[in-house]
mmCIF file as gemmi writes it, N, C-alpha and C atoms, coordinates in Angstrom:
data_model
loop_
_atom_site.group_PDB
_atom_site.id
_atom_site.type_symbol
_atom_site.label_atom_id
_atom_site.label_alt_id
_atom_site.label_comp_id
_atom_site.label_asym_id
_atom_site.label_entity_id
_atom_site.label_seq_id
_atom_site.pdbx_PDB_ins_code
_atom_site.Cartn_x
_atom_site.Cartn_y
_atom_site.Cartn_z
_atom_site.occupancy
_atom_site.B_iso_or_equiv
_atom_site.pdbx_formal_charge
_atom_site.auth_seq_id
_atom_site.auth_asym_id
_atom_site.pdbx_PDB_model_num
ATOM 1 N N . UNK Axp A 1 ? 64.551 52.633 -8.961 1 0 ? 1 A 1
ATOM 2 C CA . UNK Axp A 1 ? 63.654 53.243 -9.916 1 0 ? 1 A 1
ATOM 3 C C . UNK Axp A 1 ? 64.266 53.259 -11.315 1 0 ? 1 A 1
ATOM 4 N N . UNK Axp A 2 ? 65.551 53.468 -11.379 1 0 ? 2 A 1
ATOM 5 C CA . UNK Axp A 2 ? 66.25 53.491 -12.649 1 0 ? 2 A 1
ATOM 6 C C . UNK Axp A 2 ? 66.132 52.143 -13.356 1 0 ? 2 A 1
ATOM 7 N N . UNK Axp A 3 ? 66.228 51.064 -12.608 1 0 ? 3 A 1
ATOM 8 C CA . UNK Axp A 3 ? 66.092 49.726 -13.177 1 0 ? 3 A 1
ATOM 9 C C . UNK Axp A 3 ? 64.702 49.528 -13.77 1 0 ? 3 A 1
ATOM 10 N N . UNK Axp A 4 ? 63.706 49.975 -13.054 1 0 ? 4 A 1
ATOM 11 C CA . UNK Axp A 4 ? 62.324 49.86 -13.546 1 0 ? 4 A 1
ATOM 12 C C . UNK Axp A 4 ? 62.145 50.681 -14.812 1 0 ? 4 A 1
ATOM 13 N N . UNK Axp A 5 ? 62.699 51.837 -14.853 1 0 ? 5 A 1
ATOM 14 C CA . UNK Axp A 5 ? 62.594 52.701 -16.044 1 0 ? 5 A 1
ATOM 15 C C . UNK Axp A 5 ? 63.261 52.022 -17.24 1 0 ? 5 A 1
ATOM 16 N N . UNK Axp A 6 ? 64.418 51.418 -17.024 1 0 ? 6 A 1
ATOM 17 C CA . UNK Axp A 6 ? 65.112 50.712 -18.104 1 0 ? 6 A 1
ATOM 18 C C . UNK Axp A 6 ? 64.261 49.547 -18.619 1 0 ? 6 A 1
ATOM 19 N N . UNK Axp A 7 ? 63.627 48.828 -17.717 1 0 ? 7 A 1
ATOM 20 C CA . UNK Axp A 7 ? 62.741 47.73 -18.117 1 0 ? 7 A 1
ATOM 21 C C . UNK Axp A 7 ? 61.554 48.248 -18.924 1 0 ? 7 A 1
ATOM 22 N N . UNK Axp A 8 ? 60.959 49.347 -18.497 1 0 ? 8 A 1
ATOM 23 C CA . UNK Axp A 8 ? 59.836 49.939 -19.229 1 0 ? 8 A 1
ATOM 24 C C . UNK Axp A 8 ? 60.262 50.366 -20.636 1 0 ? 8 A 1
ATOM 25 N N . UNK Axp A 9 ? 61.425 51.004 -20.718 1 0 ? 9 A 1
ATOM 26 C CA . UNK Axp A 9 ? 61.94 51.437 -22.02 1 0 ? 9 A 1
ATOM 27 C C . UNK Axp A 9 ? 62.205 50.22 -22.905 1 0 ? 9 A 1
ATOM 28 N N . UNK Axp A 10 ? 62.786 49.179 -22.326 1 0 ? 10 A 1
ATOM 29 C CA . UNK Axp A 10 ? 63.056 47.959 -23.091 1 0 ? 10 A 1
ATOM 30 C C . UNK Axp A 10 ? 61.759 47.328 -23.587 1 0 ? 10 A 1
ATOM 31 N N . UNK Axp A 11 ? 60.741 47.29 -22.744 1 0 ? 11 A 1
ATOM 32 C CA . UNK Axp A 11 ? 59.443 46.737 -23.152 1 0 ? 11 A 1
ATOM 33 C C . UNK Axp A 11 ? 58.804 47.577 -24.255 1 0 ? 11 A 1
ATOM 34 N N . UNK Axp A 12 ? 58.862 48.885 -24.117 1 0 ? 12 A 1
ATOM 35 C CA . UNK Axp A 12 ? 58.313 49.773 -25.151 1 0 ? 12 A 1
ATOM 36 C C . UNK Axp A 12 ? 59.074 49.612 -26.468 1 0 ? 12 A 1
ATOM 37 N N . UNK Axp A 13 ? 60.377 49.492 -26.372 1 0 ? 13 A 1
ATOM 38 C CA . UNK Axp A 13 ? 61.201 49.301 -27.567 1 0 ? 13 A 1
ATOM 39 C C . UNK Axp A 13 ? 60.85 47.982 -28.25 1 0 ? 13 A 1
ATOM 40 N N . UNK Axp A 14 ? 60.718 46.926 -27.453 1 0 ? 14 A 1
ATOM 41 C CA . UNK Axp A 14 ? 60.362 45.617 -28.005 1 0 ? 14 A 1
ATOM 42 C C . UNK Axp A 14 ? 58.975 45.649 -28.633 1 0 ? 14 A 1
ATOM 43 N N . UNK Axp A 15 ? 58.05 46.343 -27.991 1 0 ? 15 A 1
ATOM 44 C CA . UNK Axp A 15 ? 56.689 46.466 -28.522 1 0 ? 15 A 1
ATOM 45 C C . UNK Axp A 15 ? 56.715 47.222 -29.85 1 0 ? 15 A 1
ATOM 46 N N . UNK Axp A 16 ? 57.464 48.321 -29.891 1 0 ? 16 A 1
ATOM 47 C CA . UNK Axp A 16 ? 57.568 49.103 -31.128 1 0 ? 16 A 1
ATOM 48 C C . UNK Axp A 16 ? 58.199 48.285 -32.242 1 0 ? 16 A 1
ATOM 49 N N . UNK Axp A 17 ? 59.239 47.531 -31.891 1 0 ? 17 A 1
ATOM 50 C CA . UNK Axp A 17 ? 59.909 46.691 -32.881 1 0 ? 17 A 1
ATOM 51 C C . UNK Axp A 17 ? 58.961 45.629 -33.436 1 0 ? 17 A 1
ATOM 52 N N . UNK Axp A 18 ? 58.165 45.016 -32.58 1 0 ? 18 A 1
ATOM 53 C CA . UNK Axp A 18 ? 57.187 44.008 -33.017 1 0 ? 18 A 1
ATOM 54 C C . UNK Axp A 18 ? 56.154 44.64 -33.949 1 0 ? 18 A 1
ATOM 55 N N . UNK Axp A 19 ? 55.68 45.842 -33.608 1 0 ? 19 A 1
ATOM 56 C CA . UNK Axp A 19 ? 54.703 46.525 -34.467 1 0 ? 19 A 1
ATOM 57 C C . UNK Axp A 19 ? 55.313 46.859 -35.829 1 0 ? 19 A 1
ATOM 58 N N . UNK Axp A 20 ? 56.562 47.308 -35.824 1 0 ? 20 A 1
ATOM 59 C CA . UNK Axp A 20 ? 57.23 47.653 -37.079 1 0 ? 20 A 1
ATOM 60 C C . UNK Axp A 20 ? 57.425 46.406 -37.937 1 0 ? 20 A 1
ATOM 61 N N . UNK Axp A 21 ? 57.788 45.288 -37.325 1 0 ? 21 A 1
ATOM 62 C CA . UNK Axp A 21 ? 57.94 44.034 -38.074 1 0 ? 21 A 1
ATOM 63 C C . UNK Axp A 21 ? 56.613 43.62 -38.706 1 0 ? 21 A 1
ATOM 64 N N . UNK Axp A 22 ? 55.531 43.768 -37.957 1 0 ? 22 A 1
ATOM 65 C CA . UNK Axp A 22 ? 54.204 43.425 -38.485 1 0 ? 22 A 1
ATOM 66 C C . UNK Axp A 22 ? 53.848 44.344 -39.655 1 0 ? 22 A 1
ATOM 67 N N . UNK Axp A 23 ? 54.089 45.65 -39.487 1 0 ? 23 A 1
ATOM 68 C CA . UNK Axp A 23 ? 53.797 46.609 -40.564 1 0 ? 23 A 1
ATOM 69 C C . UNK Axp A 23 ? 54.642 46.31 -41.798 1 0 ? 23 A 1
ATOM 70 N N . UNK Axp A 24 ? 55.9 45.926 -41.601 1 0 ? 24 A 1
ATOM 71 C CA . UNK Axp A 24 ? 56.782 45.582 -42.706 1 0 ? 24 A 1
ATOM 72 C C . UNK Axp A 24 ? 56.271 44.34 -43.439 1 0 ? 24 A 1
ATOM 73 N N . UNK Axp A 25 ? 55.851 43.336 -42.686 1 0 ? 25 A 1
ATOM 74 C CA . UNK Axp A 25 ? 55.309 42.115 -43.3 1 0 ? 25 A 1
ATOM 75 C C . UNK Axp A 25 ? 54.046 42.435 -44.094 1 0 ? 25 A 1
ATOM 76 N N . UNK Axp A 26 ? 53.204 43.285 -43.525 1 0 ? 26 A 1
ATOM 77 C CA . UNK Axp A 26 ? 51.98 43.69 -44.225 1 0 ? 26 A 1
ATOM 78 C C . UNK Axp A 26 ? 52.318 44.462 -45.499 1 0 ? 26 A 1
ATOM 79 N N . UNK Axp A 27 ? 53.287 45.365 -45.408 1 0 ? 27 A 1
ATOM 80 C CA . UNK Axp A 27 ? 53.692 46.148 -46.584 1 0 ? 27 A 1
ATOM 81 C C . UNK Axp A 27 ? 54.256 45.241 -47.675 1 0 ? 27 A 1
ATOM 82 N N . UNK Axp A 28 ? 55.033 44.225 -47.283 1 0 ? 28 A 1
ATOM 83 C CA . UNK Axp A 28 ? 55.57 43.276 -48.269 1 0 ? 28 A 1
ATOM 84 C C . UNK Axp A 28 ? 54.446 42.522 -48.975 1 0 ? 28 A 1
ATOM 85 N N . UNK Axp A 29 ? 53.443 42.089 -48.213 1 0 ? 29 A 1
ATOM 86 C CA . UNK Axp A 29 ? 52.294 41.387 -48.813 1 0 ? 29 A 1
ATOM 87 C C . UNK Axp A 29 ? 51.558 42.301 -49.781 1 0 ? 29 A 1
ATOM 88 N N . UNK Axp A 30 ? 51.381 43.56 -49.398 1 0 ? 30 A 1
ATOM 89 C CA . UNK Axp A 30 ? 50.694 44.518 -50.271 1 0 ? 30 A 1
ATOM 90 C C . UNK Axp A 30 ? 51.499 44.769 -51.537 1 0 ? 30 A 1
ATOM 91 N N . UNK Axp A 31 ? 52.821 44.819 -51.411 1 0 ? 31 A 1
ATOM 92 C CA . UNK Axp A 31 ? 53.679 45.014 -52.578 1 0 ? 31 A 1
ATOM 93 C C . UNK Axp A 31 ? 53.575 43.824 -53.53 1 0 ? 31 A 1
ATOM 94 N N . UNK Axp A 32 ? 53.598 42.623 -52.983 1 0 ? 32 A 1
ATOM 95 C CA . UNK Axp A 32 ? 53.453 41.416 -53.811 1 0 ? 32 A 1
ATOM 96 C C . UNK Axp A 32 ? 52.099 41.429 -54.524 1 0 ? 32 A 1
ATOM 97 N N . UNK Axp A 33 ? 51.051 41.776 -53.782 1 0 ? 33 A 1
ATOM 98 C CA . UNK Axp A 33 ? 49.708 41.848 -54.367 1 0 ? 33 A 1
ATOM 99 C C . UNK Axp A 33 ? 49.675 42.886 -55.488 1 0 ? 33 A 1
ATOM 100 N N . UNK Axp A 34 ? 50.266 44.049 -55.249 1 0 ? 34 A 1
ATOM 101 C CA . UNK Axp A 34 ? 50.29 45.121 -56.263 1 0 ? 34 A 1
ATOM 102 C C . UNK Axp A 34 ? 51.056 44.682 -57.502 1 0 ? 34 A 1
ATOM 103 N N . UNK Axp A 35 ? 52.19 44.023 -57.294 1 0 ? 35 A 1
ATOM 104 C CA . UNK Axp A 35 ? 52.976 43.552 -58.444 1 0 ? 35 A 1
ATOM 105 C C . UNK Axp A 35 ? 52.214 42.509 -59.244 1 0 ? 35 A 1
ATOM 106 N N . UNK Axp A 36 ? 51.518 41.614 -58.547 1 0 ? 36 A 1
ATOM 107 C CA . UNK Axp A 36 ? 50.705 40.618 -59.254 1 0 ? 36 A 1
ATOM 108 C C . UNK Axp A 36 ? 49.59 41.291 -60.038 1 0 ? 36 A 1
ATOM 109 N N . UNK Axp A 37 ? 48.946 42.28 -59.436 1 0 ? 37 A 1
ATOM 110 C CA . UNK Axp A 37 ? 47.896 43.02 -60.143 1 0 ? 37 A 1
ATOM 111 C C . UNK Axp A 37 ? 48.464 43.734 -61.367 1 0 ? 37 A 1
ATOM 112 N N . UNK Axp A 38 ? 49.647 44.322 -61.213 1 0 ? 38 A 1
ATOM 113 C CA . UNK Axp A 38 ? 50.28 45.028 -62.328 1 0 ? 38 A 1
ATOM 114 C C . UNK Axp A 38 ? 50.551 44.051 -63.468 1 0 ? 38 A 1
ATOM 115 N N . UNK Axp A 39 ? 51.071 42.875 -63.13 1 0 ? 39 A 1
ATOM 116 C CA . UNK Axp A 39 ? 51.346 41.868 -64.161 1 0 ? 39 A 1
ATOM 117 C C . UNK Axp A 39 ? 50.059 41.423 -64.844 1 0 ? 39 A 1
ATOM 118 N N . UNK Axp A 40 ? 49.009 41.209 -64.062 1 0 ? 40 A 1
ATOM 119 C CA . UNK Axp A 40 ? 47.713 40.821 -64.64 1 0 ? 40 A 1
ATOM 120 C C . UNK Axp A 40 ? 47.185 41.909 -65.562 1 0 ? 40 A 1
ATOM 121 N N . UNK Axp A 41 ? 47.323 43.163 -65.147 1 0 ? 41 A 1
ATOM 122 C CA . UNK Axp A 41 ? 46.856 44.274 -65.974 1 0 ? 41 A 1
ATOM 123 C C . UNK Axp A 41 ? 47.679 44.395 -67.256 1 0 ? 41 A 1
ATOM 124 N N . UNK Axp A 42 ? 48.976 44.139 -67.17 1 0 ? 42 A 1
ATOM 125 C CA . UNK Axp A 42 ? 49.808 44.174 -68.372 1 0 ? 42 A 1
ATOM 126 C C . UNK Axp A 42 ? 49.384 43.089 -69.359 1 0 ? 42 A 1
ATOM 127 N N . UNK Axp A 43 ? 49.101 41.906 -68.854 1 0 ? 43 A 1
ATOM 128 C CA . UNK Axp A 43 ? 48.639 40.808 -69.719 1 0 ? 43 A 1
ATOM 129 C C . UNK Axp A 43 ? 47.306 41.183 -70.364 1 0 ? 43 A 1
ATOM 130 N N . UNK Axp A 44 ? 46.403 41.727 -69.564 1 0 ? 44 A 1
ATOM 131 C CA . UNK Axp A 44 ? 45.089 42.13 -70.085 1 0 ? 44 A 1
ATOM 132 C C . UNK Axp A 44 ? 45.239 43.233 -71.131 1 0 ? 44 A 1
ATOM 133 N N . UNK Axp A 45 ? 46.113 44.195 -70.868 1 0 ? 45 A 1
ATOM 134 C CA . UNK Axp A 45 ? 46.341 45.278 -71.821 1 0 ? 45 A 1
ATOM 135 C C . UNK Axp A 45 ? 46.893 44.736 -73.131 1 0 ? 45 A 1
ATOM 136 N N . UNK Axp A 46 ? 47.842 43.825 -73.052 1 0 ? 46 A 1
ATOM 137 C CA . UNK Axp A 46 ? 48.393 43.223 -74.275 1 0 ? 46 A 1
ATOM 138 C C . UNK Axp A 46 ? 47.314 42.49 -75.061 1 0 ? 46 A 1
ATOM 139 N N . UNK Axp A 47 ? 46.444 41.786 -74.357 1 0 ? 47 A 1
ATOM 140 C CA . UNK Axp A 47 ? 45.357 41.064 -75.032 1 0 ? 47 A 1
ATOM 141 C C . UNK Axp A 47 ? 44.416 42.037 -75.73 1 0 ? 47 A 1
ATOM 142 N N . UNK Axp A 48 ? 44.098 43.132 -75.054 1 0 ? 48 A 1
ATOM 143 C CA . UNK Axp A 48 ? 43.207 44.136 -75.65 1 0 ? 48 A 1
ATOM 144 C C . UNK Axp A 48 ? 43.871 44.782 -76.867 1 0 ? 48 A 1
ATOM 145 N N . UNK Axp A 49 ? 45.158 45.06 -76.779 1 0 ? 49 A 1
ATOM 146 C CA . UNK Axp A 49 ? 45.872 45.653 -77.917 1 0 ? 49 A 1
ATOM 147 C C . UNK Axp A 49 ? 45.904 44.703 -79.107 1 0 ? 49 A 1
ATOM 148 N N . UNK Axp A 50 ? 46.114 43.421 -78.857 1 0 ? 50 A 1
ATOM 149 C CA . UNK Axp A 50 ? 46.104 42.43 -79.936 1 0 ? 50 A 1
ATOM 150 C C . UNK Axp A 50 ? 44.715 42.339 -80.568 1 0 ? 50 A 1
ATOM 151 N N . UNK Axp A 51 ? 43.691 42.36 -79.719 1 0 ? 51 A 1
ATOM 152 C CA . UNK Axp A 51 ? 42.318 42.309 -80.239 1 0 ? 51 A 1
ATOM 153 C C . UNK Axp A 51 ? 42.021 43.55 -81.085 1 0 ? 51 A 1
ATOM 154 N N . UNK Axp A 52 ? 42.502 44.691 -80.64 1 0 ? 52 A 1
ATOM 155 C CA . UNK Axp A 52 ? 42.305 45.928 -81.401 1 0 ? 52 A 1
ATOM 156 C C . UNK Axp A 52 ? 42.96 45.824 -82.777 1 0 ? 52 A 1
ATOM 157 N N . UNK Axp A 53 ? 44.174 45.276 -82.821 1 0 ? 53 A 1
ATOM 158 C CA . UNK Axp A 53 ? 44.861 45.106 -84.105 1 0 ? 53 A 1
ATOM 159 C C . UNK Axp A 53 ? 44.067 44.181 -85.017 1 0 ? 53 A 1
ATOM 160 N N . UNK Axp A 54 ? 43.538 43.096 -84.447 1 0 ? 54 A 1
ATOM 161 C CA . UNK Axp A 54 ? 42.758 42.148 -85.234 1 0 ? 54 A 1
ATOM 162 C C . UNK Axp A 54 ? 41.503 42.824 -85.793 1 0 ? 54 A 1
ATOM 163 N N . UNK Axp A 55 ? 40.827 43.601 -84.958 1 0 ? 55 A 1
ATOM 164 C CA . UNK Axp A 55 ? 39.612 44.296 -85.402 1 0 ? 55 A 1
ATOM 165 C C . UNK Axp A 55 ? 39.949 45.317 -86.484 1 0 ? 55 A 1
ATOM 166 N N . UNK Axp A 56 ? 41.077 46.006 -86.33 1 0 ? 56 A 1
ATOM 167 C CA . UNK Axp A 56 ? 41.485 46.974 -87.358 1 0 ? 56 A 1
ATOM 168 C C . UNK Axp A 56 ? 41.76 46.276 -88.692 1 0 ? 56 A 1
ATOM 169 N N . UNK Axp A 57 ? 42.395 45.091 -88.639 1 0 ? 57 A 1
ATOM 170 C CA . UNK Axp A 57 ? 42.635 44.335 -89.884 1 0 ? 57 A 1
ATOM 171 C C . UNK Axp A 57 ? 41.319 43.9 -90.515 1 0 ? 57 A 1
ATOM 172 N N . UNK Axp A 58 ? 40.381 43.434 -89.693 1 0 ? 58 A 1
ATOM 173 C CA . UNK Axp A 58 ? 39.072 43.032 -90.211 1 0 ? 58 A 1
ATOM 174 C C . UNK Axp A 58 ? 38.348 44.219 -90.83 1 0 ? 58 A 1
ATOM 175 N N . UNK Axp A 59 ? 38.453 45.368 -90.186 1 0 ? 59 A 1
ATOM 176 C CA . UNK Axp A 59 ? 37.807 46.57 -90.706 1 0 ? 59 A 1
ATOM 177 C C . UNK Axp A 59 ? 38.399 46.965 -92.055 1 0 ? 59 A 1
ATOM 178 N N . UNK Axp A 60 ? 39.725 46.905 -92.164 1 0 ? 60 A 1
ATOM 179 C CA . UNK Axp A 60 ? 40.367 47.218 -93.454 1 0 ? 60 A 1
ATOM 180 C C . UNK Axp A 60 ? 39.909 46.245 -94.533 1 0 ? 60 A 1
ATOM 181 N N . UNK Axp A 61 ? 39.811 44.976 -94.178 1 0 ? 61 A 1
ATOM 182 C CA . UNK Axp A 61 ? 39.367 43.966 -95.13 1 0 ? 61 A 1
ATOM 183 C C . UNK Axp A 61 ? 37.928 44.23 -95.579 1 0 ? 61 A 1
ATOM 184 N N . UNK Axp A 62 ? 37.057 44.559 -94.631 1 0 ? 62 A 1
ATOM 185 C CA . UNK Axp A 62 ? 35.659 44.857 -94.97 1 0 ? 62 A 1
ATOM 186 C C . UNK Axp A 62 ? 35.545 46.101 -95.838 1 0 ? 62 A 1
ATOM 187 N N . UNK Axp A 63 ? 36.346 47.114 -95.532 1 0 ? 63 A 1
ATOM 188 C CA . UNK Axp A 63 ? 36.323 48.34 -96.354 1 0 ? 63 A 1
ATOM 189 C C . UNK Axp A 63 ? 36.756 48.036 -97.788 1 0 ? 63 A 1
ATOM 190 N N . UNK Axp A 64 ? 37.813 47.222 -97.924 1 0 ? 64 A 1
ATOM 191 C CA . UNK Axp A 64 ? 38.282 46.858 -99.262 1 0 ? 64 A 1
ATOM 192 C C . UNK Axp A 64 ? 37.211 46.07 -100.004 1 0 ? 64 A 1
ATOM 193 N N . UNK Axp A 65 ? 36.561 45.149 -99.306 1 0 ? 65 A 1
ATOM 194 C CA . UNK Axp A 65 ? 35.497 44.354 -99.919 1 0 ? 65 A 1
ATOM 195 C C . UNK Axp A 65 ? 34.346 45.25 -100.37 1 0 ? 65 A 1
ATOM 196 N N . UNK Axp A 66 ? 33.94 46.17 -99.499 1 0 ? 66 A 1
ATOM 197 C CA . UNK Axp A 66 ? 32.834 47.065 -99.849 1 0 ? 66 A 1
ATOM 198 C C . UNK Axp A 66 ? 33.202 47.977 -101.013 1 0 ? 66 A 1
ATOM 199 N N . UNK Axp A 67 ? 34.447 48.432 -101.029 1 0 ? 67 A 1
ATOM 200 C CA . UNK Axp A 67 ? 34.886 49.276 -102.143 1 0 ? 67 A 1
ATOM 201 C C . UNK Axp A 67 ? 34.867 48.48 -103.444 1 0 ? 67 A 1
ATOM 202 N N . UNK Axp A 68 ? 35.334 47.252 -103.396 1 0 ? 68 A 1
ATOM 203 C CA . UNK Axp A 68 ? 35.329 46.393 -104.577 1 0 ? 68 A 1
ATOM 204 C C . UNK Axp A 68 ? 33.901 46.14 -105.039 1 0 ? 68 A 1
ATOM 205 N N . UNK Axp A 69 ? 33.022 45.855 -104.083 1 0 ? 69 A 1
ATOM 206 C CA . UNK Axp A 69 ? 31.611 45.603 -104.394 1 0 ? 69 A 1
ATOM 207 C C . UNK Axp A 69 ? 30.975 46.85 -105.019 1 0 ? 69 A 1
ATOM 208 N N . UNK Axp A 70 ? 31.263 48.017 -104.443 1 0 ? 70 A 1
ATOM 209 C CA . UNK Axp A 70 ? 30.69 49.263 -104.969 1 0 ? 70 A 1
ATOM 210 C C . UNK Axp A 70 ? 31.2 49.524 -106.381 1 0 ? 70 A 1
ATOM 211 N N . UNK Axp A 71 ? 32.478 49.286 -106.625 1 0 ? 71 A 1
ATOM 212 C CA . UNK Axp A 71 ? 33.058 49.491 -107.962 1 0 ? 71 A 1
ATOM 213 C C . UNK Axp A 71 ? 32.447 48.514 -108.951 1 0 ? 71 A 1
ATOM 214 N N . UNK Axp A 72 ? 32.281 47.273 -108.511 1 0 ? 72 A 1
ATOM 215 C CA . UNK Axp A 72 ? 31.688 46.25 -109.374 1 0 ? 72 A 1
ATOM 216 C C . UNK Axp A 72 ? 30.247 46.597 -109.707 1 0 ? 72 A 1
ATOM 217 N N . UNK Axp A 73 ? 29.473 47.047 -108.725 1 0 ? 73 A 1
ATOM 218 C CA . UNK Axp A 73 ? 28.073 47.421 -108.946 1 0 ? 73 A 1
ATOM 219 C C . UNK Axp A 73 ? 27.983 48.624 -109.879 1 0 ? 73 A 1
ATOM 220 N N . UNK Axp A 74 ? 28.869 49.573 -109.696 1 0 ? 74 A 1
ATOM 221 C CA . UNK Axp A 74 ? 28.883 50.771 -110.541 1 0 ? 74 A 1
ATOM 222 C C . UNK Axp A 74 ? 29.197 50.382 -111.989 1 0 ? 74 A 1
ATOM 223 N N . UNK Axp A 75 ? 30.173 49.479 -112.16 1 0 ? 75 A 1
ATOM 224 C CA . UNK Axp A 75 ? 30.536 49.032 -113.515 1 0 ? 75 A 1
ATOM 225 C C . UNK Axp A 75 ? 29.373 48.275 -114.145 1 0 ? 75 A 1
ATOM 226 N N . UNK Axp A 76 ? 28.653 47.46 -113.378 1 0 ? 76 A 1
ATOM 227 C CA . UNK Axp A 76 ? 27.506 46.726 -113.909 1 0 ? 76 A 1
ATOM 228 C C . UNK Axp A 76 ? 26.411 47.675 -114.337 1 0 ? 76 A 1
ATOM 229 N N . UNK Axp A 77 ? 26.165 48.681 -113.518 1 0 ? 77 A 1
ATOM 230 C CA . UNK Axp A 77 ? 25.124 49.652 -113.833 1 0 ? 77 A 1
ATOM 231 C C . UNK Axp A 77 ? 25.464 50.413 -115.104 1 0 ? 77 A 1
ATOM 232 N N . UNK Axp A 78 ? 26.707 50.827 -115.239 1 0 ? 78 A 1
ATOM 233 C CA . UNK Axp A 78 ? 27.125 51.552 -116.444 1 0 ? 78 A 1
ATOM 234 C C . UNK Axp A 78 ? 26.996 50.642 -117.658 1 0 ? 78 A 1
ATOM 235 N N . UNK Axp A 79 ? 27.366 49.382 -117.537 1 0 ? 79 A 1
ATOM 236 C CA . UNK Axp A 79 ? 27.276 48.437 -118.651 1 0 ? 79 A 1
ATOM 237 C C . UNK Axp A 79 ? 25.816 48.21 -119.043 1 0 ? 79 A 1
ATOM 238 N N . UNK Axp A 80 ? 24.917 48.194 -118.061 1 0 ? 80 A 1
ATOM 239 C CA . UNK Axp A 80 ? 23.511 47.984 -118.362 1 0 ? 80 A 1
ATOM 240 C C . UNK Axp A 80 ? 22.929 49.2 -119.089 1 0 ? 80 A 1
ATOM 241 N N . UNK Axp A 81 ? 23.405 50.39 -118.747 1 0 ? 81 A 1
ATOM 242 C CA . UNK Axp A 81 ? 22.891 51.591 -119.371 1 0 ? 81 A 1
ATOM 243 C C . UNK Axp A 81 ? 23.445 51.735 -120.793 1 0 ? 81 A 1
ATOM 244 N N . UNK Axp A 82 ? 24.729 51.455 -120.974 1 0 ? 82 A 1
ATOM 245 C CA . UNK Axp A 82 ? 25.365 51.574 -122.291 1 0 ? 82 A 1
ATOM 246 C C . UNK Axp A 82 ? 25.932 50.228 -122.736 1 0 ? 82 A 1
ATOM 247 N N . UNK Axp A 83 ? 25.089 49.302 -123.122 1 0 ? 83 A 1
ATOM 248 C CA . UNK Axp A 83 ? 25.634 48.001 -123.542 1 0 ? 83 A 1
ATOM 249 C C . UNK Axp A 83 ? 26.421 48.161 -124.849 1 0 ? 83 A 1
ATOM 250 N N . UNK Axp A 84 ? 27.46 47.39 -124.954 1 0 ? 84 A 1
ATOM 251 C CA . UNK Axp A 84 ? 28.292 47.437 -126.161 1 0 ? 84 A 1
ATOM 252 C C . UNK Axp A 84 ? 27.738 46.387 -127.118 1 0 ? 84 A 1
ATOM 253 N N . UNK Axp A 85 ? 27.408 46.849 -128.307 1 0 ? 85 A 1
ATOM 254 C CA . UNK Axp A 85 ? 26.889 45.906 -129.282 1 0 ? 85 A 1
ATOM 255 C C . UNK Axp A 85 ? 28.016 45.358 -130.13 1 0 ? 85 A 1
ATOM 256 N N . UNK Axp A 86 ? 27.952 44.073 -130.434 1 0 ? 86 A 1
ATOM 257 C CA . UNK Axp A 86 ? 29.023 43.419 -131.14 1 0 ? 86 A 1
ATOM 258 C C . UNK Axp A 86 ? 28.754 43.23 -132.507 1 0 ? 86 A 1
């Protein structure tokens, strides 16, 4: 009976070891997948940050243009109201 018990324990141990190896392989695949996703997200985040910087520069340029246009229009209006005679 002792021999049979040892065989049963050995079979259970081998079965547990096989399950643990499978779980470990699955965990490694999930880790690789997660790392790839993290890298993809980092690339996407960098792209979005660069786009944000570009949009901010365009916005500053448009604001400067509009300010210049408003100043120019204001100066034209004042000149039309008070023309300088020569």
